Backbone as CSV, one residue per row, in Angstrom:
resi,resn,N_x,N_y,N_z,CA_x,CA_y,CA_z,C_x,C_y,C_z
1,MET,0.868,-1.346,-0.200,0.087,-0.244,0.027,0.781,1.296,-0.695
2,ARG,1.712,1.386,1.147,3.042,1.817,1.036,3.616,2.718,-0.771
3,LYS,3.762,1.174,-1.424,4.884,1.806,-2.580,3.517,2.382,-3.797
4,LEU,2.073,2.474,-3.587,1.330,2.323,-4.331,1.385,3.963,-3.846
5,PHE,1.518,4.285,-2.595,1.147,5.598,-2.403,1.895,6.506,-2.930
6,PHE,3.052,5.694,-2.724,4.543,7.100,-2.894,4.170,6.929,-4.532
7,LEU,4.418,6.132,-5.404,4.322,5.770,-7.059,3.164,6.759,-7.171
8,ALA,2.044,6.841,-6.805,0.655,8.323,-6.879,1.388,9.297,-6.387
9,LEU,2.551,9.305,-5.604,2.471,11.143,-5.160,3.673,11.661,-6.283
10,ILE,4.369,9.998,-6.420,5.517,10.890,-7.763,5.327,10.955,-9.128
11,SER,4.079,10.328,-9.131,3.324,10.966,-10.944,2.392,12.302,-10.622
12,ILE,2.265,12.752,-9.604,1.551,13.903,-9.298,2.479,15.005,-9.093
13,SER,3.725,14.955,-8.736,4.596,15.779,-8.706,5.220,15.920,-10.437
14,PHE,5.592,14.605,-10.960,5.906,14.971,-12.584,4.804,15.719,-13.427
15,MET,3.565,15.665,-13.474,2.278,16.203,-13.481,2.596,17.585,-13.279
16,ALA,2.730,17.994,-11.996,3.047,19.533,-11.901,3.567,19.915,-12.350
17,CYS,4.639,19.306,-12.635,5.821,20.349,-13.051,6.018,20.861,-14.752
18,GLU,4.978,20.350,-15.266,4.615,20.105,-17.091,4.239,21.718,-16.748
19,ASP,2.864,22.111,-16.250,2.851,23.709,-15.767,3.470,24.822,-15.589
20,VAL,4.487,25.128,-15.064,5.841,25.669,-14.690,5.716,26.698,-16.008
21,VAL,5.484,28.165,-15.588,5.382,29.381,-15.967,6.753,30.004,-16.532
22,ASP,7.796,29.930,-17.562,8.874,30.538,-17.606,8.641,32.407,-16.928
23,PRO,8.911,32.919,-15.822,8.719,34.004,-15.541,9.521,35.442,-15.748
24,ARG,10.600,35.071,-16.970,11.305,36.029,-17.546,10.831,36.792,-18.516
25,PRO,10.758,38.259,-18.885,9.621,39.106,-19.458,10.429,38.403,-21.217
26,VAL,9.090,38.505,-21.527,9.351,38.606,-23.269,8.325,38.956,-23.871
27,ILE,8.329,39.243,-25.592,7.780,39.701,-26.383,6.978,38.317,-27.646
28,GLN,6.191,37.454,-27.936,6.452,36.399,-28.976,5.070,36.720,-29.596
29,GLY,5.760,35.670,-30.235,3.800,35.617,-31.180,4.154,35.171,-32.259
30,GLU,3.507,35.332,-33.807,3.973,34.537,-34.466,3.602,35.317,-35.484
31,ALA,4.502,35.244,-36.658,4.090,36.167,-37.737,4.788,35.995,-39.292
32,ASN,2.999,35.638,-39.484,2.872,34.596,-41.363,3.187,33.438,-40.696
33,GLY,2.612,32.776,-39.621,2.992,31.797,-38.925,4.341,31.483,-38.520
34,THR,5.910,32.308,-38.365,6.737,32.038,-37.611,7.162,32.448,-36.906
35,LEU,7.133,31.796,-35.407,7.406,32.565,-34.145,8.581,33.286,-34.127
36,PHE,8.460,34.520,-33.263,8.935,35.254,-33.373,9.407,35.213,-31.635
37,ARG,10.338,35.461,-31.128,10.645,35.392,-29.806,11.544,36.427,-28.936
38,SER,11.518,37.813,-28.309,12.443,38.743,-28.010,13.766,38.460,-27.600
39,ALA,14.675,38.786,-27.369,15.820,38.382,-27.072,16.026,39.779,-25.953
40,THR,15.784,40.356,-26.613,15.341,41.737,-25.791,14.074,41.942,-25.489
41,GLN,13.907,43.186,-24.328,12.553,44.408,-24.439,12.877,44.804,-23.644
42,ALA,11.716,45.964,-23.676,11.685,47.526,-23.137,9.999,47.985,-23.365
43,ALA,9.800,48.435,-22.369,8.876,49.673,-22.437,9.237,51.013,-22.633
44,SER,8.677,52.119,-22.445,8.279,53.190,-21.805,7.220,53.950,-22.404
45,ASN,6.444,54.729,-21.427,5.150,55.584,-20.818,5.817,56.775,-20.979
46,SER,5.782,57.529,-21.392,5.769,59.022,-21.689,4.127,59.270,-22.165
47,GLY,3.968,60.539,-21.388,2.794,61.377,-21.869,1.140,60.856,-21.999
48,GLY,1.539,60.071,-21.418,0.173,58.894,-21.457,0.369,57.924,-22.421
49,ASN,1.181,57.829,-22.594,1.360,57.069,-24.438,2.602,55.955,-24.087
50,VAL,2.182,54.776,-24.405,3.461,53.618,-23.900,3.527,53.335,-25.160
51,THR,5.177,53.037,-25.423,5.899,52.050,-26.321,6.818,50.988,-25.955
52,ILE,6.426,50.275,-26.842,7.258,48.753,-26.207,7.474,48.124,-27.318
53,GLN,8.660,47.600,-27.106,9.519,47.297,-28.013,10.635,45.712,-27.832
54,GLY,10.684,44.610,-28.876,11.505,43.438,-28.573,12.158,43.514,-29.627
55,ALA,13.334,42.367,-29.526,13.643,42.469,-30.806,14.387,40.688,-30.328
56,ASN,15.068,40.307,-31.606,15.838,39.559,-31.595,16.772,39.884,-32.912
57,LEU,16.688,38.964,-34.116,17.388,39.341,-35.603,16.338,40.376,-35.863
58,ASP,14.770,40.164,-35.759,13.578,41.017,-36.289,13.585,41.897,-34.863
59,ILE,12.709,43.441,-35.037,12.261,44.489,-33.871,11.053,44.686,-35.106
60,LEU,10.266,44.096,-32.890,8.559,44.899,-33.176,8.989,46.119,-32.214
61,THR,7.996,46.827,-32.913,7.195,48.175,-32.194,5.771,47.509,-31.401
62,LEU,5.584,48.375,-30.627,3.822,48.699,-30.311,4.132,50.400,-30.330
63,GLU,2.794,50.873,-30.369,2.752,52.316,-29.637,1.109,52.200,-29.747
64,ILE,1.451,52.516,-27.991,-0.314,52.674,-27.967,-0.837,54.228,-27.536
65,ASN,-1.993,54.464,-27.721,-2.293,55.927,-27.338,-3.239,55.758,-26.418
66,GLY,-2.247,55.586,-25.311,-3.186,55.747,-23.830,-1.825,54.795,-22.998
67,ASN,-2.576,54.369,-21.440,-1.491,53.419,-20.453,-2.436,52.539,-19.548
68,ASN,-3.528,52.756,-19.968,-4.623,52.361,-18.601,-4.886,50.950,-19.285
69,VAL,-5.226,49.836,-18.287,-5.585,48.422,-18.680,-7.003,48.507,-19.429
70,GLY,-6.909,47.811,-20.282,-7.625,47.745,-21.624,-7.955,47.479,-22.970
71,VAL,-8.024,47.502,-24.114,-8.244,47.012,-25.580,-8.115,48.208,-26.135
72,TYR,-7.334,48.076,-26.758,-6.977,49.990,-28.152,-6.837,48.556,-29.174
73,GLU,-7.872,50.134,-30.319,-8.249,48.841,-31.243,-6.905,49.657,-32.153
74,ILE,-6.000,49.008,-33.545,-5.146,49.450,-34.139,-6.169,50.001,-35.262
75,THR,-5.608,51.457,-35.759,-6.710,51.644,-36.996,-5.857,52.396,-37.560
76,PRO,-5.764,52.876,-38.751,-5.006,53.808,-39.311,-4.559,55.133,-38.959
77,ASN,-5.984,55.693,-37.821,-6.103,56.843,-37.320,-6.003,57.270,-36.280
78,SER,-6.048,56.120,-35.277,-5.791,55.659,-34.066,-5.704,55.815,-33.252
79,GLY,-4.031,56.712,-33.551,-2.475,56.565,-32.908,-2.144,55.212,-31.884
80,ASN,-2.496,54.130,-32.733,-2.456,52.727,-32.105,-1.616,52.141,-32.833
81,VAL,0.165,51.829,-32.955,0.313,51.177,-34.473,1.482,50.367,-33.636
82,ALA,1.587,49.269,-34.685,2.285,48.329,-34.489,3.484,47.916,-36.159
83,THR,4.842,47.849,-35.390,5.536,47.681,-36.476,6.340,46.536,-36.241
84,PHE,6.516,46.429,-37.445,7.546,44.636,-37.492,8.334,44.691,-38.332
85,GLU,9.631,45.022,-38.383,10.974,44.977,-39.109,11.386,43.635,-39.204
86,ILE,11.519,42.833,-40.433,11.273,41.323,-40.264,12.676,41.381,-41.962
87,GLU,14.409,41.220,-41.617,15.397,40.883,-42.437,15.649,42.485,-43.576
88,GLY,14.761,43.991,-42.716,15.370,44.671,-43.064,14.177,45.422,-43.569
89,VAL,13.318,44.794,-43.484,12.437,45.612,-44.186,10.641,45.752,-43.444
90,VAL,10.242,46.876,-43.355,9.089,46.895,-42.539,7.965,46.929,-42.968
91,TYR,7.035,46.371,-41.440,5.760,46.251,-42.263,4.928,47.049,-40.974
92,ASN,3.794,47.790,-41.522,3.244,48.466,-40.092,2.129,49.287,-40.657
93,THR,1.421,49.618,-40.107,-0.609,49.285,-39.396,-0.381,51.008,-40.151
94,ASN,-0.297,51.975,-40.181,-0.222,53.041,-40.929,-0.836,53.448,-42.085
95,GLY,-1.046,52.273,-42.987,-1.578,52.376,-43.920,-3.282,51.906,-44.272
96,PRO,-3.013,51.422,-44.806,-5.291,51.321,-45.516,-4.648,49.575,-45.659
97,GLU,-6.230,49.032,-45.501,-5.775,47.799,-44.711,-5.598,46.914,-43.914
98,THR,-5.362,47.762,-42.620,-4.377,47.336,-41.794,-5.125,47.444,-40.360
99,SER,-5.258,46.876,-39.645,-6.278,46.677,-38.067,-5.167,45.688,-37.252
100,GLY,-6.181,46.213,-36.147,-5.182,44.499,-35.620,-6.098,45.400,-33.747
101,MET,-4.989,44.762,-32.771,-5.836,45.513,-31.036,-4.254,44.960,-30.138
102,ILE,-4.767,45.646,-29.825,-3.400,45.766,-28.210,-3.976,45.430,-27.267
103,GLU,-4.148,45.000,-26.650,-5.623,44.901,-24.916,-3.860,44.801,-23.828
104,ILE,-3.843,45.531,-22.870,-3.225,45.989,-21.481,-3.845,45.763,-20.686
105,GLU,-3.504,44.062,-19.952,-4.023,43.209,-18.976,-3.551,44.008,-17.680
106,GLU,-2.032,44.399,-17.133,-1.519,44.797,-16.450,-0.804,46.155,-16.311
107,ILE,-0.714,47.295,-16.006,0.474,48.037,-15.913,0.730,48.366,-14.823
108,THR,1.845,48.315,-14.265,2.368,48.951,-12.947,3.284,50.226,-13.384
109,PRO,4.279,50.646,-12.215,5.190,51.565,-13.054,6.062,50.323,-13.072
110,LEU,6.481,49.095,-13.107,7.828,48.532,-13.368,7.671,47.967,-14.642
111,TYR,6.506,47.580,-14.592,6.438,46.973,-15.946,4.732,46.089,-16.583
112,ILE,4.956,46.082,-18.223,3.388,46.153,-18.471,3.290,45.105,-19.057
113,THR,2.562,44.222,-19.241,1.750,42.738,-19.629,0.578,42.978,-20.533
114,GLY,0.045,42.016,-21.085,-0.987,41.960,-22.228,-0.257,41.547,-23.520
115,ASN,-1.845,41.045,-24.260,-1.290,40.689,-25.712,-1.924,41.832,-26.713
116,PHE,-1.664,40.795,-28.245,-1.663,41.451,-29.257,-2.074,40.980,-30.260
117,PHE,-2.089,41.212,-31.604,-2.009,40.751,-33.203,-2.729,42.267,-33.886
118,PHE,-2.053,41.554,-35.622,-1.977,43.205,-36.204,-2.243,42.496,-37.781
119,GLU,-2.512,43.116,-38.507,-2.299,42.930,-40.356,-1.798,43.953,-40.671
120,ALA,-0.482,43.737,-40.911,1.093,45.200,-41.521,0.582,44.797,-42.978
121,ARG,1.448,46.450,-43.052,1.452,45.646,-44.817,2.607,46.812,-44.657
122,ARG,3.839,46.149,-45.962,4.975,46.320,-46.504,5.275,47.973,-46.654
123,ASN,6.587,49.077,-45.955,5.628,50.110,-45.570,4.803,50.865,-46.035
124,GLY,3.711,49.741,-45.225,2.373,50.721,-45.167,0.958,50.478,-45.868
125,THR,1.469,49.766,-47.572,0.212,49.529,-49.086,1.056,48.583,-49.091
126,GLY,2.385,47.483,-48.452,2.478,46.980,-49.850,1.537,45.592,-49.523
127,GLU,2.643,44.679,-49.441,2.197,42.636,-49.919,2.124,42.498,-47.551
128,SER,1.313,42.258,-47.597,0.540,41.885,-45.784,1.695,41.187,-45.021
129,LEU,1.191,41.086,-43.540,1.857,40.588,-42.650,1.024,40.443,-41.529
130,ALA,0.011,38.933,-41.353,-0.165,38.985,-40.014,0.653,38.348,-39.139
131,PHE,0.388,38.900,-37.946,1.096,39.111,-36.137,0.370,38.278,-35.264
132,SER,-0.492,37.284,-35.324,-0.914,36.168,-34.396,-0.333,36.430,-33.193
133,LYS,-1.669,35.773,-32.128,-1.327,34.635,-30.948,0.364,35.748,-30.438
134,GLY,0.162,36.768,-30.225,1.404,37.822,-29.535,0.643,38.166,-28.277
135,VAL,1.847,37.989,-27.076,1.998,38.235,-26.148,3.162,39.444,-25.712
136,PHE,2.754,40.542,-24.449,3.639,41.029,-24.041,3.698,40.219,-22.700
137,TYR,5.378,40.075,-21.948,4.836,39.418,-20.449,5.758,40.275,-19.814
138,GLN,5.693,40.739,-18.563,5.881,42.091,-17.699,7.498,42.733,-18.411
139,ILE,7.208,43.566,-18.950,8.070,44.372,-20.117,8.248,45.531,-18.783
140,PRO,9.911,45.476,-18.457,9.945,47.271,-17.431,9.695,47.807,-18.664
141,PHE,9.719,49.321,-17.824,10.182,50.171,-18.061,11.133,50.751,-17.822
142,SER,11.619,50.816,-19.432,13.231,51.727,-19.640,13.129,52.323,-20.174
143,THR,14.940,52.527,-20.309,14.917,53.363,-22.003,14.852,52.263,-23.104
144,LEU,14.128,52.591,-24.038,14.379,52.012,-25.228,15.461,51.624,-25.626
145,SER,15.813,50.681,-25.921,17.603,50.147,-26.921,17.618,48.782,-27.062
146,PRO,16.219,47.884,-27.165,16.422,46.593,-27.030,17.027,46.364,-28.481
147,GLY,17.188,46.573,-29.725,17.684,45.926,-30.892,19.599,46.514,-30.653
148,GLY,20.266,47.138,-29.689,21.366,47.754,-29.239,22.103,46.610,-28.573
């Protein structure tokens, strides 16, 4: 009986380990189905606007016209902008046929957490790029220079 209890306890312990969440700040999502995960990330909160940026070889920038918990729609004239630079080519939401959403779930004086998605165009008007399943987790507020 003790052996069965011990085996059950070990099994439960192993199953609990599967749900461990990596607590490090990160920005990630899928750009046209390819995983983007930042190696460096930073945010700034200035004049009531938030900018979030993450980089690895590519650079993702989210500009939010607000700094409160809530949903911010990305439309050409909203002041909310998403930009993704991949291999030197810039896709942004500053043109027609672009859209998206940025949700701030938590904002503190130290960090910001939320999720996003967007449809951007090369230089705002060319070929499209779909960024989906976007998440930013506890991105610290600091001076923006993640690409450097």
